[in-house]
C-alpha positions as CSV (number, residue, x, y, z in Angstrom):
1,M,9.8,32.2,-3.5
2,R,6.9,32.8,-1.3
3,Q,4.6,30.6,-3.7
4,F,6.6,27.8,-2.8
5,I,6.9,28.1,0.2
6,E,2.9,27.6,0.2
7,I,3.1,25.3,-1.7
8,F,5.2,22.9,0.0
9,L,3.4,23.9,3.5
10,I,0.0,22.9,1.6
11,F,1.3,19.3,1.2
12,A,3.0,19.0,4.7
13,R,-0.2,20.0,6.4
14,V,-1.3,17.6,3.5
15,G,1.2,15.1,4.5
16,I,1.1,15.2,8.6
17,F,-2.7,14.0,7.8
18,T,-2.1,11.5,5.2
19,F,-2.6,8.3,8.0
20,G,-4.1,5.2,6.3
21,G,-2.1,5.8,2.3
22,G,-2.8,8.2,0.2
23,F,-6.5,7.8,-0.2
24,S,-7.1,10.1,3.2
25,M,-5.6,12.6,1.4
26,L,-8.6,13.3,-1.0
27,P,-10.6,15.3,1.8
28,L,-7.5,17.7,2.2
29,L,-6.9,18.1,-1.2
30,Q,-10.6,18.8,-1.9
31,R,-10.7,21.9,1.1
32,D,-7.3,23.2,0.7
33,L,-6.8,23.3,-2.9
34,V,-10.1,23.6,-4.7
35,E,-13.0,24.8,-1.9
36,K,-10.2,27.7,0.6
37,R,-7.6,28.2,-2.6
38,G,-9.5,27.3,-6.5
39,W,-5.8,26.0,-7.9
40,L,-8.4,22.9,-8.7
41,T,-11.7,21.6,-9.9
42,D,-12.7,18.5,-8.6
43,A,-12.6,17.1,-11.9
44,E,-8.8,18.4,-11.6
45,V,-8.2,16.6,-7.5
46,V,-9.7,12.9,-9.5
47,D,-7.8,13.4,-12.5
48,F,-4.3,13.4,-10.9
49,F,-5.1,11.0,-7.6
50,S,-6.2,8.4,-10.4
51,L,-2.8,9.7,-13.0
52,G,-1.0,9.4,-9.2
53,Q,-1.8,6.4,-8.5
54,C,-0.9,4.6,-12.2
55,L,2.0,5.0,-11.7
56,P,4.6,3.6,-10.1
57,G,5.6,4.6,-6.0
58,I,3.7,6.3,-3.4
59,I,0.1,7.7,-4.3
60,A,0.9,10.7,-2.0
61,I,4.0,12.2,-3.7
62,N,3.0,11.4,-7.2
63,T,-1.0,13.2,-7.0
64,S,1.7,16.0,-5.0
65,I,4.7,17.1,-7.8
66,F,1.4,17.2,-10.1
67,I,-0.9,19.3,-8.7
68,G,3.0,21.2,-7.5
69,H,4.3,21.3,-10.8
70,K,0.3,22.8,-12.2
71,Q,0.7,25.5,-9.1
72,G,4.6,26.1,-9.7
73,G,6.2,24.5,-12.5
74,R,9.1,22.2,-11.4
75,A,10.3,24.3,-8.7
76,G,6.4,23.3,-7.3
77,G,6.5,20.7,-7.9
78,I,9.7,19.3,-6.0
79,A,8.1,21.5,-3.3
80,A,4.7,20.1,-2.6
81,A,6.7,16.9,-2.9
82,L,9.6,17.7,-0.3
83,G,6.2,18.7,1.8
84,V,4.3,15.7,1.4
85,L,7.1,13.9,2.9
86,F,9.0,15.9,5.3
87,P,6.2,15.2,7.6
88,S,5.9,11.5,7.2
89,V,9.6,10.9,7.1
90,T,9.7,12.8,10.5
91,V,6.7,10.8,12.3
92,I,8.3,7.3,10.9
93,L,11.7,8.6,12.1
94,I,10.0,9.5,15.9
95,I,7.5,5.9,16.1
96,A,10.2,3.9,14.6
97,A,13.1,5.0,17.7
98,F,9.6,4.2,20.2
99,I,7.7,1.8,18.8
100,A,9.2,-2.1,20.5
101,R,8.6,-0.3,23.9
102,F,4.7,1.1,23.1
103,S,3.3,-1.1,20.7
104,D,1.6,-3.6,22.9
105,I,0.1,-1.2,25.3
106,P,-3.7,-1.1,24.7
107,E,-4.4,3.0,24.2
108,V,-1.8,2.9,21.6
109,Q,-3.5,-0.2,19.7
110,S,-6.9,2.0,20.6
111,A,-5.4,5.2,19.2
112,F,-4.5,3.5,15.7
113,S,-8.5,1.3,15.9
114,G,-9.8,5.7,15.9
115,I,-7.1,6.7,13.8
116,R,-8.3,4.3,10.7
117,V,-12.4,4.9,11.6
118,C,-11.6,8.2,10.9
119,V,-9.4,8.2,7.9
120,C,-11.9,6.3,5.9
121,A,-15.3,8.4,7.6
122,L,-12.6,11.4,6.0
123,I,-12.1,9.3,2.7
124,V,-15.9,8.6,2.8
125,N,-16.6,12.3,2.3
126,A,-13.9,13.1,-0.3
127,V,-15.7,10.2,-1.9
128,T,-19.2,12.0,-1.7
129,K,-18.2,15.8,-2.5
130,L,-15.9,14.0,-5.7
131,W,-19.2,12.1,-6.5
132,K,-21.2,15.6,-8.2
133,S,-17.8,16.2,-10.3
134,S,-17.4,12.5,-11.4
135,I,-20.7,10.9,-12.3
136,V,-22.1,13.3,-14.6
137,D,-24.5,11.1,-16.8
138,K,-25.7,7.4,-17.1
139,A,-22.6,6.1,-19.5
140,S,-20.5,7.1,-16.4
141,F,-22.0,5.7,-13.9
142,V,-22.2,2.1,-15.6
143,V,-18.5,3.1,-15.8
144,F,-18.1,3.5,-11.9
145,V,-20.4,1.0,-11.1
146,A,-18.4,-2.0,-13.4
147,A,-14.8,-0.7,-12.2
148,F,-16.6,-0.5,-8.0
149,A,-17.7,-4.7,-9.1
150,V,-14.2,-5.0,-10.5
151,A,-12.1,-3.6,-7.4
152,V,-14.1,-5.4,-4.8
153,F,-14.6,-9.3,-6.7
154,I,-11.7,-9.5,-8.9
155,N,-7.7,-9.1,-7.3
156,F,-7.5,-6.7,-11.3
157,P,-4.5,-4.4,-11.5
158,V,-5.0,-0.8,-10.2
159,A,-3.5,0.7,-13.1
160,L,-5.1,-1.1,-15.4
161,L,-7.9,-0.1,-14.6
162,I,-7.8,3.0,-14.2
163,L,-6.5,2.1,-18.4
164,A,-9.7,0.3,-19.0
165,A,-12.0,3.6,-17.7
166,A,-10.1,5.8,-19.6
167,I,-10.1,4.1,-22.6
168,I,-14.1,3.2,-22.4
169,G,-14.7,7.1,-21.0
170,I,-12.8,8.3,-24.8
171,S,-14.5,5.6,-26.9
172,I,-17.7,7.1,-25.4
173,K,-16.9,10.2,-26.0
174,A,-15.9,9.0,-29.7
175,L,-19.2,7.4,-30.1
176,R,-21.4,10.8,-28.9
177,R,-19.8,12.8,-31.6
178,H,-19.9,10.2,-34.1
179,G,-23.4,10.4,-33.3
180,K,-24.7,13.7,-33.8
181,K,-22.7,13.7,-37.3
């Protein structure tokens, strides 16, 4: 039972700071689950996050379910999903009750602007840490550049982009295996 409470609390903390979408959870996951607890590797964080993004639904919930399930089975997945969801729902309900009264206040608008900038900085930090475990050779760098270009310049579905990258990764591995024979 203690394990599930720990999973819930970890993901509740992640949920509290997941402003700006699922990407803002990356640095928190990396720090809490890779560096502090050793539950995951950087590569596993990237894998779970990629899968979470491919599937229908909210990235943070999908990713939390994968990670919670890895750590505590089905109950761990449920605890993680409830944990990441609880703070968001609570904050949304509170904000919804008062937003109409405060949204025009310049300080409130400035606060949200500051939060968005901070989230961008956290995402850049997570990307630089995850880069080391993801870009391991020239082929992975080429896949990265191609995926980045498609994501930035072409309106291409993210799920298909990740699927294409997976197929390319499998193909590269097969070609390397075939080349060694």
